[in-house]
N, C-alpha and C positions, 0 to 999 in steps of 0.2 A: 566392798570397794577400798582400794588402797588409800592410806593416808594422804593428804594434800602434799605434793612435792613443790608446788609453787603457790604463790599467794592466791587466795580465793577471794571473790568478792561477796561479802556477806550483805544480804538485802532482807529488808523487812518488807511487810506487805505495803506500807505507805510509800516507801522508796521506789517499790516496784511499780505502783500505779503512777507516781510522778514521772518516773523514767518513760513509761509507756506513752504518757500524754504529751511527751516531747518528741519521741522518735518513732512511735508506732506507724507502720506504713498506712493503716486505715486513717489515723488521725492526721497524717500528712496530706492524704488525698482530700479529706474534708476540709483541711485548712486552705488548701488551694482553691476548692469550690467556693469557700467563704470569701477568699480574696477577690475571686472573679466576680461574684454578685455584689461585693462592696464597691469595686471600681466601676462596674456598669451602672450603679446607682449614682456614684460620684460624678460619672460622665454625664448622666442625664440631668443631674442638678446643675452641673456647669453649663450644659446647653441652654438652660433657661435664663441665663444671664445675658447680658448685652454682648453681642458678637461684633467685634471690630475687624474689618478686613480692608485692605488696600491693594487695588489693582492698578498696575503700572504698565503704560505703553509708551516707552521712552522714544521710540522712533519708528514711523511708518511712512513709507514713500510708495508712490504709484504714479505711472505714466501710461495712459491708455489711449488707444485709438477707438472712437465709438461712433455710431451712426445715430443722428438725431432725426427721428421719423417726422417730427412736427415741422421742422425747418428743412427737411429733405436734403440734409448735407452730413458730411463726415467732419468730425471735429476731434481734436486732441486735448485732454484733460490731464493736468499734472497737479499732484497734491503731495504736501509734506505736512506731517502732523505729529504731535505727541500729546499724551494727556494722562492723567491719574484720576481714579475714582475712590473716594473714601466712603465706605458703606458701614452703617450701624444698624444692626437688626436686633430687635427686642421682643421675644416671644411674651405673649400675655397668658399666663397660666389660667387665670380666672375665666377668660372668655374664649381660649383656645385660637386667639388671633395673633397677628404679627404687626409690629410697627417698625417701619424702615425709614431711615435717613441717608440720602445719597448726595454727595456733592462730587461733581465732575469738573475739574479744571484742565484746560488744555490750550495748545498752541496750534494754528492752522495757517498754512500757506497754500492757496488754491489758485490755479490758472486754468483757463479754458480758451481755446482758439476760436470757439464758436461765439464768444463774446469778448467785448473789451473789458468786461468786468472782472476783477480779480479781488481776492481778500487776503490780507496777511495780518493776523493779530491774535487776540487772546479771547476765550470764552469761558464762562462758568455757569453751571446748571446745578441749582439746589432743589431737592425734591423730598417731600414728606409724604409717605404712603401708609395706608392702613388696609390690611387684608383680614376680613372677618368672615369665617364660615357661619352660616345660619341653618336653623331647624335640624341640628344634629347634635350628637353628644360631644363632650370635651375630650378629644383624643389625647391632648398633651397631659391633662391631669390624670386621666386613666393610666397612660403609659407610666408615668412617674409612680402611681400608686402600685401598679403591677410590680415594677422593679423593687419597691420597698417591701412588698410582700415576698418576693423572691429572696431578697437578702434576709429578711426576717426568718424565712423558711430555712435558708442555708445555716443560719445561726442556730436554729433549733436543731437541724440535723447534726451539726457539729457537736452540740451539747449531748444529744442522744448517742452519737457515736462515742463520745467520751465515756459516757455512763456504761455503754456496751463493752467498751475496752476495759473499764474498770471491773466489770463483771468477768470477762474472760481472763483478765490477768489474776483476779482473786481465785477463780477456779484452777488455773494452771499453778498458781502459787500453792495452794493447799494440796493440789495433786502431787506436787514436788515434795511438800512436807510429808504428806501421807507415804510416799514411796521412800523417803528418807526414814521414816519411822518403821516401815516394813522392812527395810534393810537392816536397821538396827536390830529389830526383833528377829529377823532370819539369821543375823550373825550371833545373837544370843542362843538361838536354837542350835546353830552349828557348834557353838562352844559346848553346849549341853551334850550334844550327840558325841562330841569328842570325849567328854568325860565318861559317858555311858559306854563308849567303846573301850576307854582305858580299863573301866571296871570289869567288863566282861572278858577283856584279853587276859587280865590278872587271874580271873577265875578259871579260864580255860587252861592257862598255864599251870595252875595249881591242881587241875583235874577236878574242879568243883562243878563244872558245867560242860554241856556238850559243846563241840566246836561249831556246830550250826548257829548257836546263839551269837558267837562272835561274827559269823559271816553276815548275819542279819543286822547286827549292830554297825558292821562296816558299811553295808549297804544304806543304812539309814543315815549315816554320816556323810557319804557321798551325795545322797540325795539332798541333804541339807546344804552342802557346798554348792550344788547345782542351783538350788533356790537362790543362794546369795548372789551368784553370778547372774542369774536372770534378773534379779531386782536391781542390780547395777546397770545392766544394759537398758532396762526400762526407765530407770531414772535419768540416765544420760539422754535418752530419747526425748523424755518430757522437758528436760532443760533446754534441749536444742529448740524445740517449740517455743519455749517461754523467751529464750534470747531472741528469736525472730520476731516476736511480738513487741519486745522491748526495743528492737532495733540495735542490739548488741552484736559484737562479733561472736560467731560460733566457737572461736577458739578460747574465749574468755571463760575462766572458771568461776563458778559462783555456787553459793549455798544459801538457802532461805533460812530465816530465823522467825519462828512463829510462836505466838502464845495462844494456845487453844483451850485455856480454862474457860469454863462456862458459868455465867451468872445469869439465871432467868431474867428475862426482860418483860415487863407488863405492857401490853399493847392495847389501846382503846380502839377497837376495830371501827367504831363509828367515826371517831376523830380522824383515824387513819384514812378512811374512805373519803371523807369530805375534804381533807387536806389535798389528797391525790387529784380529786376532781377539780379543785380550784387551780392546781399549780402544774399537773402533768403537761408536758410539752406537746405530746400527741394530741391532746384535746385542742390546743391552739392551732396545731396543724390542720386539724379537721375543720376548724373555724375559717382558717385562711382558704382552705379549699371551697368553702361555701361562698365566701366573698369573691373569689376569683371566678367562681361559677356564675355568680350575679353579674360580674363584668362581662362574661361570655354572653350572657342573655343579652345585655345591652348592645354588644357588638353584632350579634346575629340579628337583633331587631333592626340593625342599620343596613342589612342586605337590601339591596335595591330600593334604598330609602328616598323619600322626598327631601331634598336639601337645597339650599342656596348658598350663594357666596357674594359678598359685597367687597369691592375694591374702590378705595378712595385715595387720591393723590393730589397734591397741590405743590406748585413749584415756582421758582423764579429763575428766569434765564437772561443773561446779559452777554454782550460781546462787544469788543472795541480793539482798536489797534494798540492801545496801551493797557496795561493791567489797571492803572488807576481809574480809568474811565469805563471799566467793564459794566458797571451798573448805573451809567449815566441815563440810559434809555432802556430800562429792563422790560421784559415780557413776562406776563403771568401765564403759567401752565396749569390746567386743571384737567383731571380725568376721573370720571365716575362710572363704574361698571357694577351692574346687579344682574346676576345670572341665577336661574333655577334649574334643577334637574328633577324631572318628573317621571317616575316609573310608570309603565302602563300595564304590562303583564309579564309575570315571571314563571308561569307554569306551575305555581305551588312551591317553588324553591324555598322561598322565606318561611312558609309555614312548617315545611318539613325540617328545616334547620332549627326553627324555634322549638319543635317538639323534641329534637335530639338534645339540644341545650338544656331544656327543662328536665329531661330525664337524667342528664349528667348532674344538674343541681340537685334533684331528688336523691340520687345516689350519694352524693357528698353529705347531705342532711342525714341520711340513713347511716353512713359511715360514722358520723359524729355520735349518733345514739348508741351504735354498736361499740364504738370505743369506749364510751362511758360504762357500758354493761361489762365489757371485758375487763376494765380496770377493777370494778367491784368484785368480779368474779375472781380475778387473780389475787386480790388482797385477802378474800376469804379463804382461798386455797392455801396461800402462804401462812396465814394465821393458824389454820388447822395443822398444817405440816410442823410449825414451830412447837405447838403443844405436844404433838405426837413424838417429836424428836426428843424433846426434853424427857419424856417417859423412856425412850430407847436409851438415853444416855444413862439414866439411873439403872436400867436393867443390865447394859453392857458393863458398867462399873462393877456391879455385884458379880456378874458372870467372870469378870477378870479376876476379881478378889478369890472366888471360889476355885477357878482354874488354877491360880497360883498356889493356894493352899493344897489342893488336890495333888498338884504335880510334886510339890516338896514332900508330901506324905508318901507317895508311891515311888518317888525317887530313893527314898530310904528303904523301902521294901525291896526295890531293885537291887540296891547294894547288898541287902541280906539275902538275896537269892530267891525272893518270894514272888517275884515277877519276871516274865520274859521280855526280851527286847521288843516283841510285838506290843506287849502291854504298855511299856513305858513310851513307846512311839505314839500310841494313841493319845496318851496324856500330854505329851509334848505338843503334839499337833492341835490339841484343844486348847493349850495355853497360848500358842501362837494365834489362833483364830480369835480368841477373846480379846487378846491385846489389840489386834488390828481392828476388831469390831468397835471397841471403844474410841479408838483414834478417828474412825470412820464417822461415828456417831457425833462426836464433837465437832469434826469438820462440817458435816451436814448441817448442824445447828448454825454454825458461823455463816455458811453459805445461804441459809434460809433468813437470817438476820439482814444479809446484804441485799437478798432479793426483796424483803420487805422495805428496806430504805429505798431501793431504786424504784419500787412500785409507788411509793408514797412521797418521795423526795423528802422524807423525814427520818432523822437518826433516832431511833427509840432507845439505843444504848446511851447516847449523850443527851437525849431529850432536846434536840435542836433541829431546825430546818436546815437542809443542805441547798436551798435554792441559790443562795449566794455562792456556794462552792460550785454549782452548775453554771452559774453565769460566768464564772471566771474562765470557763472553758471556751467561751466566745471570744476572748481576747486573742489577738494575734501576737505571738511572741516575737 
């Protein structure tokens, strides 16, 4: 790949993760979902406060010709009125009831041709009412709790998606680093092929070797050049995917800077497992599923339920031609209503729905147990993989040293004419493979360490919990 002709953006792994957590399309979608559940919860909490409402009827006029069946005559009624009603409604979350306070103040001018009586004056009606459901579950409290669970679940999903983005970004980051190293190695190989071609060309010109050797060396050099070009194309393709995840412009030039030196990390598998089971967000999500399943049981049990309702209201009404005298001769208003709803026969609907809800709850309980087993299993797998990768790193490091030494020895033999182009080509390919194998082994160890961190929510390199880091993902920027 040609040297940079314009400024490149140099990115470390931490910078890449931070950038993705701000602009990644997945994170943006999860953040919007989190905002939605948060605002729905805020709206529900607001609805439990006192609600004030003012209804205004500034002017109403009617002039109607009607028939009075009792007096067997037609009459004309004319009415002009205006009124306003102030209502205060207060839900009671502890009982699922509602308390209302209404006050209606108005002016009325009535005239009827069937009677010499008419009225023009003011009136005021003050009423306090209580509505209380009976023999049923508290719907207000359950709705609030469900929205709280929805919001908590959205926060957990947001944090889990952030961890998933961190994993993907890290994988892409090291893929880019890996491809950058492969590109460097392929360029070194190409340079070595050029030197080999120059050596054999000089020998052919001096008549010391056959021309076929030069043709083979030229072919090897062209193959190395093609490998360089392929690596450049693959690197740019991976970079584009990386930019998409970061939310960057595809035209922006970037290069990753990584430190892949490896220091073995001691991991207490028992501590890792216990810490994960206590803190993994998937466990809490399964617990929320169980709690919402229990809510569903309660709702289902209320199908065709026996229930009642109590309405009680008391009020004071007054009217007078003048405002000051409205309550000179007041009237009391009382209203008490008690009703019952008694189901008789539902053809087994409730029992069937209850069995379905119980099966769903049992599924959620099983999912919790399975999630715990899966966490234990994955941690054990990652621990074995880490130990195995450490051994692979040592082997790859020794293989690279041996391949480097072998190539230098045989290159000297090639210069002296003791080896053919085919022979030196094999040693060059071996060196390239061993260099790439060491880079891959180092990256694999880094990725497995990240996997262990995400599986346990504990950073064994830094010997610290990352729960606080995860919780910051819940914050809306």
